[in-house]
C-alpha positions as CSV (number, residue, x, y, z in Angstrom):
1,M,-1.0,-2.7,1.9
2,F,-1.0,-0.7,5.0
3,G,-1.6,3.1,4.4
4,Y,1.9,4.3,4.6
5,I,2.5,5.4,1.0
6,R,1.2,8.9,0.8
7,P,2.3,12.4,-0.4
8,L,3.9,15.2,1.5
9,K,1.1,17.8,1.1
10,S,3.3,20.8,1.9
11,E,5.4,20.0,-1.2
12,L,2.4,19.6,-3.6
13,K,1.2,22.5,-5.6
14,L,-2.6,23.2,-5.2
15,K,-3.4,21.8,-8.7
16,E,-1.4,18.7,-7.9
17,Y,-3.1,18.2,-4.5
18,N,-6.5,18.6,-6.2
19,A,-5.5,16.0,-8.9
20,Y,-4.4,13.6,-6.1
21,R,-7.8,14.1,-4.4
22,S,-9.5,13.5,-7.6
23,V,-7.8,10.1,-7.9
24,Y,-8.6,9.3,-4.3
25,C,-12.3,10.2,-4.9
26,G,-12.3,8.1,-8.1
27,F,-11.0,5.1,-6.4
28,C,-13.4,5.6,-3.5
29,H,-16.3,5.6,-6.0
30,A,-15.0,2.4,-7.6
31,L,-15.0,0.7,-4.2
32,G,-18.5,2.0,-3.6
33,K,-19.7,0.4,-6.8
34,A,-18.3,-3.0,-5.6
35,G,-20.0,-2.6,-2.2
36,P,-20.9,0.5,-0.1
37,F,-19.1,-0.7,3.0
38,L,-15.9,-1.2,1.0
39,R,-15.3,2.5,1.1
40,L,-14.2,2.0,4.7
41,S,-11.2,0.1,3.3
42,L,-10.0,3.1,1.2
43,S,-6.3,3.5,1.7
44,Y,-3.5,5.8,0.6
45,D,-1.5,2.7,-0.7
46,F,-4.2,1.7,-3.2
47,T,-4.6,5.4,-4.2
48,F,-0.9,5.4,-5.1
49,F,-1.3,2.1,-7.0
50,S,-4.3,3.7,-8.9
51,I,-2.4,6.9,-9.7
52,L,0.6,4.9,-10.9
53,A,-1.6,2.8,-13.1
54,L,-3.2,6.0,-14.6
55,S,0.2,7.6,-15.1
56,L,1.3,4.8,-17.5
57,E,-1.6,5.4,-19.9
58,E,-0.9,7.8,-22.8
59,E,-4.6,8.6,-23.1
60,F,-5.9,10.0,-19.8
61,C,-9.6,9.3,-19.1
62,G,-10.2,12.8,-17.8
63,F,-12.0,14.4,-14.8
64,C,-15.6,14.8,-13.9
65,Q,-17.6,16.0,-10.8
66,K,-19.4,13.6,-8.5
67,R,-21.2,13.8,-5.2
68,C,-19.4,12.4,-2.1
69,P,-21.6,10.0,-0.1
70,V,-20.2,11.5,3.1
71,K,-21.0,15.1,1.9
72,P,-23.8,14.6,-0.7
73,F,-24.8,18.2,-1.0
74,K,-21.5,19.2,-2.7
75,K,-19.9,18.0,-5.9
76,Y,-16.2,17.2,-6.0
77,G,-13.6,16.9,-8.7
78,C,-13.1,13.2,-9.6
79,V,-11.2,11.1,-12.1
80,K,-13.7,9.4,-14.4
81,D,-14.6,5.7,-13.9
82,N,-12.0,3.5,-15.6
83,E,-10.6,0.0,-15.7
84,K,-7.6,1.0,-13.5
85,F,-9.9,1.8,-10.6
86,E,-11.8,-1.4,-11.2
87,Y,-8.5,-3.3,-11.1
88,A,-7.3,-1.6,-7.9
89,A,-10.7,-2.2,-6.3
90,A,-10.6,-5.9,-7.2
91,L,-7.1,-6.2,-5.7
92,S,-8.3,-4.5,-2.5
93,I,-11.2,-6.9,-2.2
94,M,-9.0,-9.9,-2.7
95,M,-6.4,-8.7,-0.2
96,L,-9.1,-8.0,2.4
97,Y,-10.6,-11.4,1.9
98,E,-7.2,-13.1,2.4
99,K,-6.6,-10.9,5.5
100,A,-9.9,-12.2,7.0
101,N,-8.9,-15.8,6.2
102,D,-5.5,-15.2,7.9
103,N,-7.1,-13.7,11.0
104,L,-9.5,-16.7,11.3
105,S,-6.6,-19.2,10.9
106,D,-4.8,-17.4,13.7
107,R,-8.0,-17.2,15.7
108,E,-7.7,-13.4,15.9
109,H,-10.6,-10.9,15.6
110,I,-12.9,-13.9,14.9
111,L,-16.3,-12.2,14.8
112,S,-15.3,-9.2,12.7
113,S,-13.3,-11.5,10.4
114,L,-16.3,-13.8,9.9
115,L,-18.5,-10.9,9.1
116,L,-16.0,-9.4,6.7
117,K,-15.4,-12.8,5.0
118,G,-19.2,-13.3,4.6
119,Y,-19.6,-9.8,3.2
120,L,-16.7,-10.2,0.7
121,K,-17.4,-13.8,-0.4
122,K,-19.3,-13.1,-3.6
123,R,-17.3,-10.0,-4.4
124,Y,-14.1,-12.0,-3.9
125,R,-15.3,-14.8,-6.3
126,K,-16.2,-12.1,-8.9
127,A,-12.8,-10.5,-8.6
128,A,-10.9,-13.8,-8.5
129,D,-12.7,-15.1,-11.6
130,K,-11.7,-12.0,-13.5
131,Y,-8.1,-11.7,-12.2
132,K,-7.1,-15.3,-11.6
133,E,-3.4,-14.9,-11.6
134,E,-3.6,-12.0,-9.1
135,A,-5.9,-14.0,-6.9
136,Q,-3.3,-16.8,-6.8
137,I,-0.5,-14.4,-6.1
138,L,-2.4,-13.0,-3.1
139,T,-3.3,-16.4,-1.8
140,Y,0.3,-17.6,-1.9
141,F,1.4,-14.3,-0.3
142,T,-0.4,-15.1,3.0
143,K,1.0,-18.6,3.1
144,N,4.5,-17.6,2.2
145,Q,4.6,-14.7,4.6
146,K,3.6,-17.0,7.5
147,E,6.2,-19.5,6.5
148,A,8.9,-16.9,6.4
149,E,8.1,-15.5,9.8
150,K,7.7,-19.0,11.3
151,N,11.1,-20.0,10.0
152,F,12.9,-16.7,10.4
153,T,16.4,-16.7,9.0
154,S,17.1,-13.1,8.1
155,L,15.4,-9.7,7.7
156,D,15.4,-10.0,3.9
157,S,13.8,-13.4,4.0
158,A,11.0,-12.0,6.2
159,C,10.6,-9.1,3.8
160,H,10.7,-11.1,0.6
161,S,7.1,-12.4,0.5
162,T,5.5,-8.9,0.7
163,A,8.1,-7.4,-1.6
164,D,7.8,-10.3,-4.1
165,T,4.0,-10.0,-4.1
166,L,4.0,-6.3,-4.9
167,S,6.7,-6.9,-7.5
168,K,4.4,-9.3,-9.3
169,I,1.3,-7.1,-9.0
170,F,3.1,-3.9,-10.1
171,S,4.7,-5.7,-13.1
172,K,1.3,-6.3,-14.6
173,L,0.6,-2.6,-15.0
174,S,2.4,-2.6,-18.3
175,K,2.8,-5.0,-21.2
176,N,6.0,-3.3,-22.3
177,Q,8.8,-5.6,-21.1
178,N,11.2,-2.8,-20.1
179,K,8.5,-0.9,-18.2
180,S,7.2,-4.2,-16.6
181,E,10.7,-4.9,-15.3
182,L,11.0,-1.4,-13.8
183,L,7.6,-1.7,-12.3
184,S,8.6,-5.1,-10.8
185,R,11.6,-3.5,-9.2
186,L,9.6,-0.6,-8.0
187,G,7.0,-3.0,-6.4
188,Y,9.7,-5.0,-4.8
189,N,11.4,-2.1,-3.1
190,L,8.1,-0.5,-2.1
191,G,6.9,-3.9,-0.7
192,R,10.2,-4.2,1.3
193,W,9.8,-0.6,2.5
194,V,6.1,-1.2,3.6
195,Y,7.0,-4.4,5.5
196,L,9.9,-2.7,7.3
197,I,8.0,0.4,8.2
198,D,5.1,-1.6,9.6
199,A,7.6,-3.6,11.7
200,L,9.2,-0.4,12.9
201,D,5.7,1.1,13.7
202,D,4.9,-1.9,15.9
203,L,8.4,-2.2,17.4
204,E,7.8,-0.9,20.9
205,D,4.5,-2.8,21.4
206,D,5.9,-6.0,20.0
207,L,8.9,-5.7,22.3
208,K,6.7,-5.2,25.4
209,K,4.3,-8.0,24.5
210,G,6.9,-10.5,23.2
211,R,5.3,-10.7,19.7
212,F,7.1,-11.5,16.4
213,N,8.9,-8.6,14.9
214,P,11.7,-9.1,12.3
215,L,13.6,-6.2,13.6
216,I,13.8,-7.6,17.1
217,L,14.8,-11.0,15.8
218,R,17.4,-9.4,13.6
219,F,19.1,-8.1,16.8
220,K,18.5,-11.4,18.6
221,G,16.0,-10.0,21.1
222,E,18.1,-6.9,22.1
223,S,16.1,-4.2,23.8
224,D,18.2,-1.2,22.6
225,L,15.4,0.6,20.7
226,E,17.6,3.4,19.4
227,K,20.1,1.0,17.9
228,I,17.2,-1.0,16.2
229,K,15.6,2.2,15.0
230,D,18.8,3.6,13.5
231,F,19.3,0.3,11.6
232,A,15.7,0.3,10.4
233,K,16.0,3.9,9.2
234,G,19.0,2.9,7.1
235,E,17.2,-0.1,5.6
236,L,14.1,1.9,4.8
237,S,16.1,4.7,3.2
238,V,17.9,2.1,0.9
239,S,14.5,0.7,-0.3
240,A,13.1,4.2,-0.7
241,S,16.1,5.3,-2.7
242,M,15.9,2.3,-5.0
243,A,12.2,2.9,-5.5
244,G,13.1,6.5,-6.5
245,D,15.6,5.2,-9.1
246,C,12.8,3.1,-10.7
247,I,10.5,6.2,-10.8
248,E,13.2,8.2,-12.4
249,A,13.7,5.6,-15.1
250,L,9.9,5.1,-15.8
251,E,8.2,7.1,-18.6
252,L,5.1,8.6,-16.9
253,Y,2.4,10.3,-19.0
254,N,0.3,11.7,-16.2
255,F,0.6,12.7,-12.6
256,S,4.4,12.5,-12.6
257,P,4.9,15.4,-10.1
258,I,2.5,13.7,-7.6
259,I,4.2,10.3,-7.9
260,E,7.6,11.9,-7.5
261,N,6.4,13.7,-4.4
262,I,5.2,10.5,-2.9
263,V,8.4,8.5,-3.6
264,Y,11.0,11.3,-3.1
265,F,9.3,13.1,-0.1
266,G,6.3,11.1,1.2
267,L,8.2,7.9,2.0
268,Y,10.9,9.7,4.0
269,N,8.3,11.9,5.7
270,M,6.4,8.8,6.8
271,Q,9.7,7.3,8.2
272,K,10.1,10.5,10.2
273,A,6.5,10.3,11.5
274,V,6.9,6.7,12.6
275,L,10.1,7.5,14.4
276,S,8.5,10.6,16.1
277,K,8.3,10.7,19.9
278,S,4.6,11.3,20.3
279,R,1.2,10.9,18.6
280,K,0.8,14.6,18.4
281,E,4.2,15.1,16.7
282,R,3.4,12.2,14.3
283,K,0.1,13.7,13.3
284,L,1.8,17.0,12.5
285,I,4.5,15.3,10.4
286,V,2.0,13.2,8.5
287,N,-0.2,16.1,7.7
288,G,2.8,17.9,6.3
């Protein structure tokens, strides 16, 4: 995942923002237990995944206070260690490992990818041994995504691998069949949204440098940026709206105002930020 799924802070109450930060810190500690340098991979997307996983549990594990490695002289509110954080950390490790493999096969960022792969090797094996099915899903994701982009036929075909991967991962958050199906649909629409917004974010650079971008191919190489952006905005809004329908239908026991904020406000705010005219404007929009 890419770091786009985040809340709109200005629409969160103080207690909700503090609760969100507590999940963020709890997931950061889980990454730190797996390996101190893994904290550098901390993302908003996996924080959302963690908070969604926690929201589906009737019995909440509770809060505690922990010291932050970056600011060790102060204690911060933190969600207690739990298996949901461990699961999210394992997925993050496996995804990073597959990304390093992908970079090496494409001969990109070779030195950093070799170092990352070496650092993750034992951690990947440990995570993959425990979560075998998830490891297979993420391995096939890289292969399928490459194939879809190499043999581009439509925008949806290019989106499908990312969407399908998140669909399968999200569906595992509940053993209840109805909830699992809703989570699968939620994951699919969020995966499609993430793939599209990443393509939109890279649009201008990809157009200048002649790189692959599904939005450019959708318009057969046209250079009318505003036309492409308007189309992308519509497609993103459709996926965000469908994700919202899934959230509305899900029974959430904890953190529901935060999850609703992210899906109903945060996704659209990020679209606005990516479509902004300058870095300064984007920063202001993202920070809410």
